[in-house]
N, C-alpha and C positions, 0 to 999 in steps of 0.2 A: 835083078830084073832086066829085061831086055831093053834095047834102045827104043822100043816102041812105047815104053813107059812114059807117060806125059801127065798133064794136068787134068785129063778127063776122068776125074774121080767124082763119083756121085755122093749124095748125102748118106746113102746106105753104106758106102765104103768108109765114110767119116764117122759113123756111129761108134760109140764107145762099147767096149766089150763088157761082159758081165762082171768083171772085177771092180768096176766103178761103183761107188756107193751114192746114196742120195745126197750127201753133202757135196760131193764133187759135181753132181748134176746141177745143183742150185748155187754153185760158187759164183760170187760177183767179182768180176775182174776190174772193169772201169766203165765209166759212163752209165752206171746203174743198170747194166745188162748182165744176164747170165752168161757164163763162159761159153757154153755150147752155142747159144744164140748169137753171141758176138763173133764167134769163130766162123759160123756159117755165113754171116754177113761179110766178114773179111775174105773168106774163100771165094764167095760169089763175086765180090768186087775185084779181086785179083784175077779171077778167071775171065770176067767180062771185059775188064779195062786194060788187061795186059796187052801191050803193043798199041793201045789206042790213047787213052788218057794217062796211062802209066807206062813209063819207059825206064826199065831197070837194067843194070849191068848183068853180065853173064854170071858173075859170082853171086850177086844178090838173088838172082833167080834160082841158082843152085841151093842157096840156103833156105829160101822159102819153100822150094819143092821138097827139100829134106824134112822140113817141119811138117808138111802135109803127109809125107810117107810115115813119119814117126807117129803122127796123130791118128792115122788110119790103121797101121799095122803094128805099131810098137817098135821096139829096138830091132835093128837089122840082125837077122840070123843067116849067116853066110852058108850054113849047111843046107838050109832049105831054099836059098836064093837060086834062081835059074842062072845058068852060065851066060856070060856075055860074049858077044862076037869079038873077033880080033880087032876089027876096025870100029867098034862101038865106043867112040871116045866120050860122047855125051853121057851114055849109060854108065861108063866107068866113073866119070866126074860126079854124077848124081849119087852113085852108090858110095863113093868116098865121102861126099858131104853128109849123106845119111848116116854113115858109119861113125862120123865124127860127133854126132849127137849123143853117142854112148847109150846109157840106160835110162835116160830121162823118161818120165811117164807120158802118157798120151795128153794129159791135161797140161803138163809143162810144155809139151810141144805146141799145143794150141796157143798158150800164152806167148811162147816165143814167136810164133807166126804173127800174132796180132801186134806185138810190140815192134817187131822188125818192119812189118808193113806200115805201121803208123809212123816210124822214123823215116822210112824211105819215100812215102807218098803223102804229101800234105792234104790231098783231097779225100783221104780215107775218113778222117774224123768228121768233116762236114757231111759226107755221105751217110755215116752212121747216125749222126744227129738228125738229119732230114728224115731218115727212115723211122727213127725213134719218135720224132715229133708227129709224123704221119700216123704212126701206130697209136700214140696217145690221143690224137684227134679222133681217130676212128673209135677208140674206146669211149671217149667223151660223148661222141655222137650216139654211140650205141646205148650208153647209159641214159642220155637225154631222151632218146626215142623210147627206151623202156619206161622212163618216168612219165612221158607223155601218154604212152599206151596205158599205163596204170591209172593215170588221171582220167583218161578218156573212158576206161572201163568203169571207174568209180562214178563219173558223171552220168554215164549211161545207166548204171545201176540205180542211181538216185532218180534219174528221169523215169525209169521203168517203175520204181517204187511209187513215185508221185502219180504216174498214170494209173497204176493199180489202185492207189488210194482214192483218186478221183473217180475211177470206175466203180470201186466198192461203195463210195459215198453216193454216187449216182444211182447205183442199184438199190442201195438202202432207201434213198429218197423215193425211188420208183415203187419199191415194195410198200413203204409207208403210204404213198399216195393210193396205191391199189387197195391196201387194207382199209384206208379211210373211205375210198369210193365204194368198196364192197359193203362196208357197214352202212353207208348212206343209202345205197341201192336196196339193201335188205330192209331198211326201215320204210322206204317209200314204194317198194315194188307193188304191193297190193293196191295202193292208192292209184299209182300210175296205170296199173293193169285195168282197174275198173274204168278209168278215164279213157284208156285206149279202146276198150270194148265198146264204149259208147260212141266214140268217134268212128271206128271202123268195125262195125259188127260183122261177125262171120269171116273176117280177113286176118288170120293169125300173123301173116308176114308183115302187113302194114302195122298191126298192133305192136309187134316186136321192134320195128323201126321207130315208132313213136315213143315207146317206153325208153329205148336207148337215148333218144334225143332229150326227153324229159330228165332222165337221170344225169346226163352230162351237163345240162343247163343247171340243174339243182346243185351239182357238185361245184360248178364255177361260181354260182351265187354264194354258196357256203364259204368258199375260200375268200371271196371278196369281202364278205362280212367279217370273217376272221381277221383278215389283214387290217380292215378298218378299225376293228376293236383293239388290235395291238397298237396301231398308230395312236388311237385315242388315249390308251393307257400311258404310252410313252410321253405324249404331250401333257397329260395330267401330272405325271411325275416331274416333268421339266418345270411346269408352272409351280409345283410345290417346292422344288429346290431353288427357284429364282426368288421366292418370297412373295409377299402380297403387293398389291398395287400401291403406288405412291400418291399421297394426298398432301395438300398444303395445310399447314397448321391453322387453327382458329386464332385470329389476332386478338390480343387483349392486353390490358395494362396490369403490371405486376406490382406487388407491394413495395419492391425495392426501387421503383422508378423506371424500370425497363419495360420495353414493350416489344411485341412481335408483330411484324407486318405481313400482309398477304403474300408478299414475294419471298417470305422466309428470312428476311434480314433481321438481325438482332441489334437493336439500337438502344444505347444508354443515354438518358437525358443529360447526365452530368459530363461524361467524357466525349460524347458525340462520335464514338468509335463504332464501326460496323464490322460484322463478321458474317459470312455467308453460311447459311445452313444447307446441308444436303439431306433432303427428306428420304427416308428409307422405306417405311411401310406403315400401313394403317390396318388394324385388325378390327373386323366387323363383330358385332354382337347382336344376337337375336333378342326378341322381346322376352322379358322375364315373365314367367308364368304368374298368374294371380292378378291382383289389382295394382301392382306397382307400375311406375311410369316406364315408357320405352327408353332404353339406354342408347344414346347416340354413340357412334364409333369414336374411338380415341385417335389422336394424331401422334405420329412418331417421326422424328427427324434426327439428324446428327450434326455436330459441328466439330471442326478439326482442332481447335485450341485446347487439347486435352491436358497439356502441361500447365497452362495458365489456370485451367479449371481446378486441377489438383492443388495448386498452390493456394488458390482462394479458399478451398475447403479446409486445408490444413491451417490456414491463417485465421480460421474462425469465422469466415464470411459465409460459410455454408452450414449444413446440418451436421456433418461429421464424417468420420472414417470408421469403418467396421471391418473386422477380420472375419471372413466367412470360412470356417474350417471345412476340410474335405468331408463330404457326406452331409453337410448341414444346409438348412434353409433358413434364411433370415427374412422375417416379415416385418415391414415398416407399416404400422397402422396410423393412418392420417385421417382424423375425423373431418367431416365437412364443417366449414365455418359459416356462421349465420350471416356474416358480412361478405362472403365470397360467392363466386358463381362458377369458377373454373380452377382445377388443380393442375399445377405444373410440376414436373420432376426432371432431374438431370442426374446422370451417374456415369462413372467410369471405373476401370479396374487397372491393376498393374499386371503386365505380362500375359495374362490369360483371360479368356472369355468367361462369361457367367450366364446362367439362365435368368430370364426376367419375365414377369407377367404381372398384370393388374387385375384384382378382383374388387367387388364392391359388396359390402355387407349392409343390407337394408336395416333401417331402424334408427331411432334416436341414439346417437353415441353417448355412452356414459360419461365421457370426458372430452375435453377439447384439446388435450395434450397429445403430441405425437409420441408414440411408443415403439420400441424395437423388441421383437420376440425372435429367439433363436431356437430351432428344433433340429433334431437329427433327421427328421423327415417332415414333409409338409403336413402339419396337423389339420389343415383345412381340406385335405384330399377327400375326407369322408363326405364333404358337402358338395363335391363336384361329381357330375355324372361320369360313369365309367368309360364312356366313349371319347373322352378328351384325350388328345394326343399329348404325350409326355416327352421329356427330353430324352435323346438317345442315351442308352445306358452305358455306352462305351466312353472311356475317359480320353476323348480325342481333343486335347487342349488346343485351342486356337484353330479348330477344324471349322469346316463350313457350317453355317447355321442351317439346321435341318428342321423344317416344320411344314406340314401340309394341313394343319388343323384349321378348321373353321370354327369361329367362336360360337359357343353354345351357351344359352342361359340356363342356369340350374338353380333350383330353390329347394329347400328342405323344410318340410313341415314339422313342427315340434317345438322344443324349447329354444333352439337356436334360431337366430334371424336368418332369413334367406340370403344366399350369396350368389351374385351374378358374375360371370366371366366377362371382363372388358377386353383384356389382352391375354391370350393363352401363354403359358410359360414355354419359351424356347430360347436357345442360346443366342447371345449377342456378342459381336466382336467389339466389345466396349473397351478393350485394352488398346485399340487403335484409334478410336475417336470417341467423343462424348456423345452418349445417347440421351436424347431429350424427348419429352412428350407432354401432351396436355389432354384434359378430358373435362367436358362440361358436366357440372353436378346434375345427376339424374334425380336427386332428391336428398333427403336426410339419410345419413349413414356414415360408414367408415371405409375409406380406401385401404386395400391391402396390397402394398407393393412388395412382391415376393422376389427375392434374389436367391436363386436355387443353385447350390453347388453339390447336390446329392449325387450327381453322375460322376464326380471326380473321386478317384480312389485314394489319392495321396496329396493333391495339391491344394493348399489353402489359397484363398483369394482376398486381396485387399480392396475394399469397396469404398469409393468416394461418392457421396450422394448429396443432393439438395432437393428439397420440396418446398413449394410456396403456392399461394393462391392469388387469384385476381378478384377484384371487386365487381 
């Protein structure tokens, strides 16, 4: 090469020839960079900083230039090399340095250039690391921007879908409104037309305007009535789920020396201990058909000392403990007592709720003894009118008490005595507190206290109960 040969070598000159394979192109030398990429960085650094930030000796420059020549053209071929001038000392020195590299490959020449530049120039490694870090930061930013663009596209897609859904819903509602209004207009058209002809005889335009006004007013009135009906139904359902109104119990003196006061306090004459009742509900009862007396409503309340109540019943101070199997109904028959005027009852269960209701069978009772009857289904259902609300068929143990039934009086003519409903059967949360109640005798007959577990598919209930009367 002539003396004009210098470092003005482009990346095109530094490109590898076709003899290099893919493994050579992806070879990693140091700093986790590919060999070709690192060599280009080293060559640019040497070219730009030589004589500025990099000051090398003449011999070191000859070695570095020899490596660049070997990496660009391969081993020196003197037969094809152009002649040198007689006074081209630098050209001769460079050719000698190139010739000393022998037959090393272009990749080995690149490695040699990088290693030598790294040893001779301490600034080269920080330069490479800065460029590498900048490249990684750009890649990170590009990836983050791509993620943000993807998220923005997804959010925009969701927004458009939501707008489309709202638009479809709005169009559907508008279509339904138009269909409803068209149906109403079709029903009232002739009526409004006749009225308009009377108001504006011989004036079709005024008649059409009046008909449209009447149709619009009729539509708005219809929608207002419909909304009022829906609100009324919701309020009725809410009242039914909340239970009946709360009433205070009828005060009276019991056989065991206890009494109830108008404030709902339970007072024992012997122990002088008070416990506050929380009244829950009172079920109304209509007049019984026939010549029987009017039945007054019963009183229902609760008291919290459920554990003490169970202990008293198990200790023999109450009427007893009954196991009500799943699907069974237990009926406690309590005849009216000739010396009494009011019946009282208390009951509780373990773990789960149970259905409870009170009926009254008219007629002189055949016995004065309290009896218990167990059946797989309520045997007295035949005597009750079919419109009576029954317990929810689902086995939702400890679920909310559900009843919207109003008490109805029912009587059956025939061989059996008439039976009136005092309290309809529905589920009570009696596993959480003691349920108590009272009812004034309507006349001679037998009280039927029904404990209904027919809605339960697998759970038996342990029932603790007491019944007594006042004089």
